[in-house]
BALUMFI-410212 format. One line per 10 residues: for each residue x, y, z of N, C-alpha, C. Coordinates in steps of 0.001 Angstrom, whole numbers, plus 500000, padded with zeros to 6 digits. Atoms other than C-alpha are relative to their C-alpha. Layout:
residues N
X Y Z X Y Z X Y Z | ...
//
This chain:
residues 322
499035 498908 499947 278571 217044 263943 500753 499960 501334 | 499190 500039 498794 281454 217083 266424 499840 501291 500787 | 500175 498839 499137 280830 219411 269351 501347 500618 500332 | 498754 499311 499666 283545 222026 269842 499844 500806 501283 | 500258 499170 498826 282058 224452 272385 498772 499474 500717 | 501096 500536 499191 279884 223136 275203 499855 500861 501253 | 500257 499100 498872 278443 225713 277622 498870 499425 500837 | 501020 500535 499104 276513 224476 280653 499854 500889 501229 | 500345 499229 498802 274803 226592 283320 500959 501179 500224 | 499105 498850 499885 276992 229625 282587 499269 501159 500669
500593 498890 499254 276307 232460 285016 501025 501108 500180 | 499176 498825 499736 277670 235972 285353 499216 500906 500928 | 500685 499089 499083 276802 238138 288331 500952 501091 500470 | 499237 498864 499498 277923 241423 289824 499750 500180 501494 | 500292 499985 498576 277223 240506 293434 498741 499196 500267 | 501151 500824 499624 274598 238548 295324 498696 500613 499508 | 501291 499533 500496 271244 238819 293593 500072 500875 498767 | 499854 499133 501169 272654 240755 290627 500524 499191 498806 | 499611 500862 501120 272760 238119 287905 499704 500677 498664 | 500186 499468 501349 273235 239244 284299 499851 498874 498982
500156 501219 500800 273630 235791 282713 499552 498925 500970 | 500690 500802 498987 271367 233259 284405 499860 498533 499610 | 500050 501437 500257 272300 229702 283530 499838 499647 498537 | 500075 500238 501440 272995 229567 279785 500582 498636 499640 | 499530 501249 500599 273310 226204 278029 500054 500218 498492 | 499828 499731 501424 274684 226375 274483 501083 499087 499444 | 498997 500857 500639 276570 224137 272073 500231 500444 498564 | 499629 499641 501368 278434 224887 268851 500881 498890 499452 | 499229 501072 500613 279719 222172 266539 501049 500526 499043 | 498972 499606 500972 282756 222276 264261 499340 500292 498645
500567 499619 501273 281900 224069 261041 498583 500518 500062 | 501384 499551 499813 278601 225269 262483 499969 501465 500440 | 500215 498627 499550 277347 228850 262907 498726 500051 500839 | 501133 499849 499089 275101 229434 265915 499827 501479 500296 | 500304 498593 499728 273442 232849 266198 499329 500127 501358 | 500631 499663 498729 272629 234264 269617 499312 501342 499797 | 500769 498824 500378 269852 236806 269182 499134 500482 501174 | 500844 499411 498963 267884 239178 271420 500235 501490 500059 | 499860 498558 499847 267414 242805 272391 501260 500351 500787 | 498875 499523 499185 270181 244894 273928 499664 499793 501471
500210 500234 498579 270632 243999 277578 499568 498591 500349 | 500429 501377 499744 269700 240328 277174 501136 499096 500474 | 498874 500793 499518 273217 239112 278048 500774 499290 498916 | 499339 500704 501113 274395 238025 274584 501509 500227 500013 | 498567 499682 500059 277737 239834 274507 500714 499586 501275 | 499372 500364 498722 278426 239225 278193 500266 498501 500062 | 499785 501451 500071 278016 235489 277625 501274 499689 499228 | 498813 500245 500830 280646 235589 274870 501270 500475 500691 | 498811 499461 499331 283060 237791 276828 500420 499129 501179 | 499690 500844 498842 282812 235496 279849 500802 498768 499603
499273 501188 500450 284150 232604 277763 501496 500234 499966 | 498581 499690 500173 287478 234396 277266 500570 500807 501158 | 499506 499248 498850 287841 235989 280692 500004 501495 499774 | 500041 498582 500342 286904 239405 279275 498781 500708 500587 | 501144 499355 499350 283871 240120 281458 500471 501236 500764 | 499597 498762 499324 283870 243587 283093 500521 499752 501416 | 499505 500083 498630 285652 244217 286381 498824 499853 500964 | 501048 500217 499011 283600 243003 289309 499056 498873 499653 | 500876 501097 500410 281875 240259 287329 500543 498671 500519 | 499638 501345 499568 281895 236730 288713 499382 498999 499039
500445 500968 500992 281676 233878 286228 500019 498611 500622 | 500061 501374 499493 280564 230383 287177 499315 499123 498960 | 500524 500943 500971 279323 227270 285441 501132 499376 499209 | 499005 500707 500798 281146 225474 282652 499937 500446 498550 | 499886 499759 501439 282374 226304 279151 501215 499232 499530 | 498904 500867 500431 284455 223576 277530 500256 500176 498502 | 499568 499890 501383 286407 224110 274324 500745 498726 499643 | 499418 501284 500380 287120 220753 272737 500353 499172 501238 | 499830 500768 498774 286774 219241 276202 500784 500676 501100 | 499181 499298 499006 289064 221736 277992 499199 501151 500610
500779 498983 499294 287445 223974 280628 500611 501385 499851 | 499563 498617 500115 287648 227735 280033 499724 500804 501260 | 500383 499241 498802 285870 229024 283134 500983 499697 501131 | 499059 500155 498897 288355 229607 285937 501453 499995 499587 | 498612 499940 500438 291479 229710 283784 500638 501333 500385 | 499267 498786 499680 294150 232239 284733 500277 500821 498755 | 499752 499086 501111 295092 235225 282588 501078 499457 499055 | 498915 500508 500852 298294 233579 281335 499496 498887 499080 | 500535 501091 500812 296429 230480 280142 499047 500527 498938 | 500957 499435 500939 293714 232569 278519 500696 500727 498852
499256 499313 501062 296277 234612 276590 500466 499029 498929 | 499591 501001 500971 297417 231408 274949 498849 499505 499132 | 501191 500438 500728 293843 230751 273789 499446 501119 499126 | 500558 498854 500735 292722 234244 272714 500818 500269 498737 | 499327 499695 501261 293522 234955 269079 500587 498780 499320 | 499432 501232 500548 294855 231431 268607 498893 498983 499789 | 501082 500977 500121 292174 228854 269350 498633 500676 499905 | 501261 499247 500042 289415 231438 269843 500301 501444 499630 | 499854 498597 500393 289198 234791 268053 498650 500694 500106 | 501234 499238 499861 286647 237577 268399 500041 501232 499097
500174 498798 500807 285386 240301 266062 498959 500859 500706 | 500921 499117 499294 283789 243272 267791 499207 500860 499022 | 500903 499194 500807 281076 245601 266542 500691 501184 499342 | 499394 498768 500505 283217 248722 266134 501505 499812 499838 | 498559 500222 500175 286651 248138 264569 500853 501196 500414 | 499212 498832 499611 287735 251713 265379 500382 499964 501476 | 499661 500121 498589 287640 250873 269077 500834 498755 500271 | 499212 501227 499846 289448 247549 268486 501387 500125 499389 | 498701 499796 500635 292240 248623 266135 500777 501097 500716 | 499142 498973 499420 295199 250639 267434 500047 501189 499035
500080 498873 500932 294678 254135 265946 501350 500574 499593 | 498677 499422 500268 298422 254890 265957 500923 499057 499232 | 499163 501007 500662 299653 251790 264094 499389 499585 498666 | 500478 500417 501307 299409 250809 260437 499311 498644 500094 | 500802 501214 499860 296862 248058 259877 500796 498752 499632 | 499180 501164 500352 299369 245747 258180 500894 499574 501142 | 499145 500292 498841 301647 246015 261200 499202 499311 501091 | 500835 500622 498968 298762 245120 263495 499708 498537 499676 | 500210 501401 500397 298020 241964 261508 501292 499204 500182 | 498698 500664 499840 301743 241125 261499 500281 499693 501466
499810 500238 498564 301792 241462 265292 499216 498769 500446 | 500795 501189 499688 299002 238863 265510 500751 498742 499559 | 499237 501142 500506 301119 236507 263390 501242 499743 500849 | 498812 500152 499156 304168 237179 265588 499678 499282 501296 | 500396 500592 498717 302268 236141 268705 499586 498546 499844 | 500675 501292 500084 300464 233095 267389 500546 499045 498946 | 499423 500915 500992 302619 231633 264599 501527 500042 500107 | 498530 500009 499983 306315 230657 264200 500598 500754 498810 | 499559 499319 501219 306534 232835 261093 501132 500978 500287 | 498886 499075 499861 309758 234776 260609 499539 501439 499761
500367 498586 500089 309682 238554 260878 499916 500476 498556 | 499958 499540 501384 310574 239056 257216 498779 499562 499200 | 501142 500534 500745 307556 237014 256123 498657 500517 500511 | 501286 499642 499378 304927 238496 258449 499236 501054 499220 | 500720 498931 500679 304143 241673 256531 499442 499493 498672 | 500513 500577 501247 303845 239736 253263 498758 499159 500278 | 501157 500820 499632 301491 237325 254998 498809 500876 500368 | 501073 499070 499642 299495 240279 256394 499310 500521 498743 | 500557 499525 501267 299039 241611 252864 499151 498905 499352 | 500751 501114 500587 297933 238175 251667 498683 499780 500742
501231 500129 499218 295399 237968 254509 499004 501090 499622 | 500876 498902 500402 294022 241376 253538 499402 499739 498625 | 500513 500338 501333 293716 240241 249932 498943 498902 500089 | 500922 501130 499883 291927 237076 251067 498616 500414 500475 | 501310 499518 499550 289129 239136 252638 499468 501102 499082 | 500549 499121 501013 288619 241209 249514 500426 501450 500063 | 499497 498625 499945 290667 244337 250278 500836 500257 498746 | 499265 499664 501221 291814 245881 247007 501225 500846 500337 | 498753 499251 499784 295299 247425 246688 500555 499732 501402 | 499618 500381 498637 296253 245489 249821 501389 500489 500420
498683 499510 499549 299992 246411 249832 499954 501465 500430 | 500120 498577 499638 299047 250097 249903 499145 500175 501248 | 500901 499900 498838 296179 249642 252350 500709 499565 501288 | 499307 500512 498821 298455 247704 254720 500860 501065 500673 | 499161 498922 499452 300547 250861 255195 499179 501194 500489 | 500863 498905 499562 297549 253010 256099 499589 499834 501455 | 500527 500001 498640 296233 253970 259529 498500 499645 499962 | 501422 500376 499999 292764 252741 260591 499057 501115 499544 | 500923 498912 500352 291192 256192 260179 500000 500314 498510 | 499940 499771 501437 292234 256216 256516 499168 498996 499210
500811 501026 500645 290034 253206 255755 498522 500238 500284 | 501446 499932 499775 286262 253015 255378 499604 499002 501088 | 500473 500923 498972 284156 251221 257992 500012 498557 499531 | 499987 501360 500533 283778 248195 255735 501409 499444 499875 | 498600 500428 500106 287529 248051 255082 500562 499656 501380 | 499496 500270 498636 288288 248278 258806 499461 498669 500523 | 500556 501261 499513 285912 245420 259534 500628 498818 499268 | 499293 501055 500723 287590 243338 256818 501390 499760 500596 | 498702 500137 499325 290936 244044 258508 499824 499179 501271 | 500245 500743 498765 289467 242788 261791 499732 498526 499719
500261 501398 500357 288221 239636 260074 501299 499294 499631 | 498726 500613 500379 291652 238989 258563 500856 499718 501232 | 499253 500222 498759 293234 239403 262019 499422 498826 500784 | 500652 501052 499218 290668 237126 263653 500274 498616 499415 | 499792 501295 500658 291288 234374 261093 501466 499676 499755 | 498576 500154 500318 295084 234816 260897 500592 498703 500546 | 499424 501191 499365 295890 231977 263297 499131 498755 499821 | 500909 501121 500271 293123 229694 261944 499361 499469 501297 | 500578 500412 498717 291097 229580 265196 498981 498876 499843 | 501047 501023 499987 288836 226682 266112 498624 500643 500128
501271 499332 499730 286125 229094 267274 500141 501486 499724 | 500052 498566 500254 285255 232575 265991 498748 500556 500656 | 501129 499293 499400 283059 234856 268094 499835 501319 499255 | 500288 498766 500735 281445 237620 266025 498926 500757 500768 | 500909 499247 499129 279862 240215 268311 499419 501188 499229 | 500697 498983 500807 277459 242188 266090 500956 500703 499033 | 498947 499404 500837 280180 242732 263455 499492 500840 498839 | 500515 499248 501150 277846 244273 260846 499069 501132 500402 | 500990 499021 499543 275749 246608 263008 500302 501414 499516 | 499649 498622 500356 277687 249784 262143 500167 500205 498497
499767 499927 501442 277784 249040 258389 498694 500247 499248 | 501201 499824 500807 275379 250092 255655 499612 498657 499388 | 500584 501273 500415 273207 247424 254068 500862 499284 498961 | 499196 500622 501053 275404 246831 251003 501284 499398 500557 | 498757 500493 499407 278642 246504 252984 499706 498850 500963 | 500389 501081 499096 276843 244366 255581 499848 498692 499232 | 500187 501208 500808 275851 241889 252864 501339 499443 499544 | 498672 500450 500434 279446 241768 251607 500758 499327 501138 | 499291 500559 498843 280838 241118 255096 499407 498655 500398 | 500643 501275 499673 278282 238381 255789 500405 498918 498998
499580 500966 501022 279138 236687 252486 501450 499576 500220 | 498597 500289 499720 282828 236925 253371 500129 499040 501179 | 499939 500870 498822 282284 235355 256788 499526 498589 499670 | 500472 501334 500399 280272 232502 255270 501080 499253 499228 | 498989 500621 500844 283025 231833 252763 501235 499575 500793 | 498735 500227 499309 285973 232042 255171 499871 499140 501257 | 500153 500742 498734 284471 230118 258126 499292 498661 499796 | 500701 501257 500269 283190 226952 256466 500456 498868 500914 | 499485 501057 499129 285417 224782 258674 500210 500484 501431 | 499809 499398 498679 285303 227063 261732 498670 500062 500738
501188 499798 499177 282788 227032 264580 499825 501505 500233 | 500256 498572 499865 281142 230468 264767 498859 500227 500982 | 501038 499522 499096 279207 232049 267634 499708 501434 499574 | 500321 498714 500621 277450 234986 265949 498932 500707 500826 | 500900 499259 499125 275851 237572 268237 499358 501137 499215 | 500689 498968 500748 273203 239847 266780 498629 500273 500607 | 501392 499711 499644 269871 241560 267380 499126 499992 498749 | 500638 499869 501301 268975 241387 263679 499581 498628 499463 | 500497 501287 500485 266756 238476 262620 500318 499793 498517 | 499630 500125 501399 267554 239233 258978 501390 499435 499839
498631 500518 500020 271241 238576 259650 500004 498528 500394 | 500098 501399 499578 270314 235346 261438 499632 499114 498809 | 500444 500782 501149 268518 234106 258317 501106 499845 498972 | 498945 500011 501002 271575 234941 256200 501154 499070 500355 | 498707 500601 499652 274359 233315 258189 499937 498772 500895 | 499977 501009 498934 273235 230870 260892 499484 498634 499556 | 500552 501347 500112 272651 227129 261026 498974 499761 501103 | 500925 500106 498864 271056 227222 264466 499902 501346 500708 | 500280 498741 499314 269628 229981 266673 499740 499726 501474 | 500357 499996 498579 269536 230600 270419 499468 501399 500311
500618 498716 499665 267136 233374 271474 500178 500234 501494 | 499771 499686 498584 268148 235062 274745 499080 501122 500455 | 500786 498939 499363 266015 237125 277088 500336 500032 501483 | 499696 499810 498582 267007 238514 280489 501042 499005 500503 | 498900 500843 499575 270182 236431 280604 499770 498513 499861 | 500304 501422 500161 268538 233134 279654 499711 499680 498539 | 500429 500476 501316 268083 231095 276499 498545 499565 500132 | 501430 500305 499897 264311 230989 275938 499499 499148 498833 | 500369 500874 501119 264227 229211 272567 501242 499683 499191 | 498872 500402 500828 266661 227280 270426 499540 498973 498979
500342 500942 501056 266530 225307 267203 500724 500363 498731 | 499415 499655 501285 267529 225309 263573 499421 501334 499540 | 500505 498732 500523 267127 228541 261627 498587 499836 499460 | 501327 500207 500589 264163 227123 259752 498932 499815 501077 | 500970 500230 498927 262435 225903 262927 499629 501300 500709 | 500237 498813 499180 262840 229169 264810 499380 501137 499187 | 500510 498877 500780 262184 231640 261993 498639 499711 499376 | 501266 500316 500633 259304 229781 260372 498917 499628 501002 | 500992 500430 499021 257609 228344 263460 500469 500316 501420 | 499551 499641 498643 258666 230312 266578 498993 499522 501039
500880 500492 498939 257305 228799 269771 499863 500987 501156 | 500056 499084 498865 258201 231397 272390 499362 501322 499572 | 500622 498718 500359 256055 234574 272417 501012 501112 499742 | 498983 498977 500219 259237 236661 272623 500603 499872 498604 | 499467 500217 501340 260685 235078 269472 499003 500465 498950 | 501032 499591 500952 257387 235592 267654 499892 501518 499936 | 500091 498544 499964 257302 239235 268780 501199 500652 499299 | 498817 499490 500702 260875 239811 267563 499815 499917 498486 | 500186 500186 501434 259973 238426 264147 498935 500946 499448 | 501033 499061 500451 256821 240561 263918 500536 501419 499907
499450 498644 499968 258966 243626 264635 500965 500282 498854 | 499065 499818 501115 261180 243069 261576 499243 500566 498803 | 500690 499436 501174 260097 245383 258713 500205 499116 498773 | 499931 500755 501242 259318 243587 255457 499676 500943 498848 | 500244 499043 501077 259747 245854 252422 499009 499492 498962 | 500941 500564 500962 257610 243453 250336 498555 500039 500503 | 501350 499926 499434 254669 243834 252731 499902 501238 500888 | 500085 498757 499209 254276 247472 253790 498893 499917 501048 | 500963 500003 498903 252496 247908 257131 499404 501385 500120 | 500649 498703 499821 249930 250661 257457 500027 500361 501482
499923 499568 498609 250311 252716 260625 501353 499702 500604 | 498741 500229 499297 252948 252046 263255 500488 498562 499805 | 499418 501332 500072 255356 249137 262964 499719 499241 501295 | 500188 500782 498772 254717 246278 265407 501208 500153 500922 | 498921 499881 499022 256755 246621 268593 499646 499170 501224 | 500209 500756 498760 257197 244855 271928 499881 501001 501142 | 500137 499041 498900 255804 246900 274833 500921 499646 501160 | 499146 500237 498834 257917 247323 277966 501462 499914 499618 | 498570 500087 500247 261618 246646 278261 500615 498809 500720 | 499276 501117 499392 264157 243996 279188 500314 500345 501461
499624 499715 498607 264717 243671 282970 501440 500485 500091 | 498654 499456 499830 267741 245658 284108 500933 498944 500587 | 498995 500915 499451 270964 243840 284946 499931 500051 501525 | 500061 500054 498543 270728 242684 288545 498602 500094 500556 | 501376 499935 499519 266966 243132 288748 499528 498609 500404 | 500522 501285 499549 265310 240368 290751 498841 499600 499090 | 501019 500488 500931 263234 238309 288307 499357 498759 500606 | 500747 501145 499468 260553 236009 289694 499073 499481 498915 | 500834 500585 501030 258798 233603 287394 500600 500214 498627 | 499540 499802 501368 259022 233960 283627 500390 501458 499813
499569 498610 500113 261082 237095 282893 499259 500786 498922 | 500709 499299 501070 259024 237884 279769 498530 500259 500338 | 501438 499922 499699 255634 237652 281494 499447 501427 500085 | 500579 498648 499968 255256 241447 282139 499732 500587 498607 | 500157 499488 501364 255453 241989 278345 499204 499042 499116 | 500575 501080 500804 253632 238844 277229 498472 499999 500061 | 501460 500028 500005 249970 238836 276142 499421 498648 500412 | 500476 501339 499658 249752 235119 276972 500225 499646 501466 | 499636 500289 498606 250902 235415 280602 498769 499727 500856 | 501051 500278 499015 248759 233902 283358 500656 499561 501298
499468 500359 498682 249176 232532 286883 501142 498991 499921 | 498932 500995 500124 251387 229676 285662 501358 500670 499820 | 498747 499319 500327 253996 232245 284611 500675 500622 501220 | 499325 499544 498781 254750 233177 288221 501125 499046 500390 | 498905 500955 499828 257002 230097 288143 500834 499998 498727 | 499116 499930 501174 260037 230238 285854 499988 498677 499240 | 499948 501238 500792 259804 227696 282992 501437 499625 499698 | 498672 500465 500394 262803 225584 282080 499990 499716 498501 | 499877 500243 501431 264116 225009 278573 499785 498514 499732 | 500328 501375 500349 262466 221822 277315 499530 499947 498553
500360 500155 501415 262128 220647 273705 500227 501297 499231 | 499609 498813 500744 263799 223866 272570 499308 501280 500379 | 500697 498768 499619 261564 226373 274370 499787 500044 501512 | 500257 499798 498574 261222 227817 277889 498746 500858 500137 | 501269 499262 499956 257543 228780 278049 498892 499053 500447 | 501145 500803 499585 254373 227551 279761 498925 499956 498921 | 501029 499924 501040 252291 228563 276733 500631 500214 498631 | 499350 499811 501309 254367 228007 273592 498978 500046 498877 | 500866 499910 501169 252833 228849 270239 499894 498649 499314 | 500167 501170 500855 251361 225985 268250 500252 500433 498559
499795 499668 501404 251916 225780 264492 498887 500894 499482 | 501131 499212 500478 248421 227174 263876 500061 501430 500517 | 499906 498659 499419 248969 230089 266249 501117 500790 499333 | 498877 499350 500674 252328 230870 264602 499583 500526 498635 | 500441 499582 501329 250734 230946 261162 499006 501145 500076 | 500969 498910 499841 247879 233152 262403 500695 501292 500345 | 499238 498800 499632 250377 235566 263976 500719 500571 498805 | 499313 499518 501188 252308 235753 260734 499033 500712 499069 | 501003 499343 500834 249104 236605 258847 499617 501353 500569 | 500330 498736 499357 248268 239311 261397 501073 501030 499732
498889 499066 500222 251730 240841 260940 499991 500543 498573 | 500056 499558 501401 251101 241023 257182 498907 501030 499794
//
């Protein structure tokens, strides 16, 4: 598979000693969907925003992120504007905060086409309607003339998907795009994304392991600003090596196997942004931690852990969770 996005040692900090993303390495191939998963505060969204120069004010980004061989880190605002929405598009979690509340949704899609395509003005609105139809919006000509607040949450997210795909980007970043949707609409949106992004590289950010199983080819598990495990979906979900990955999977409710008593959870919390982390960042929450964990492990053979789970331990943990 041809590599499209190549991230090496990406770091985001808010001043000396206040690192939020701590040396991320990640690769996404053409036509591949890579899910970045972890709890809130692990640095998933900040990693994605840093690629497009959208990190919060005061953030400093270093390292490398190459799109088809061209460096993104350090580009000026003018250069980045030529990339955003064209070569790289992003879908955010809440479409109501992304769409302009005072402009009809069809007009907003047409504006995207005006910026990124040579299409004539007379053809843009027709194309906007066709894009809305392509993502399963019924009565698209009528819907295109409506304001965002007149649409349901699922419809608004479909509008955002149509906008993100309007210019046929090389890379689509989906930042928890189904979190605010009910289960039925979430399934529809995931199916739509699978269908419409077969030839597009997708970086899919989520905290939901169920969504990972539905949409991803490969998985990168992040904790405290670092990738702690990576592999194919089957490798990571069926045989997790890092204790954090295993704990995340145990915490996912399974309606086919009701758990008596409290649901499994991970004690403690993710280190705060800027907190000084010595050794393995998961060690304060890890039942397997020992003196070796006072030194930070590096990512080797797909896992950053001094005591990775063996196949037998993984299977025993899965039985315990049942």
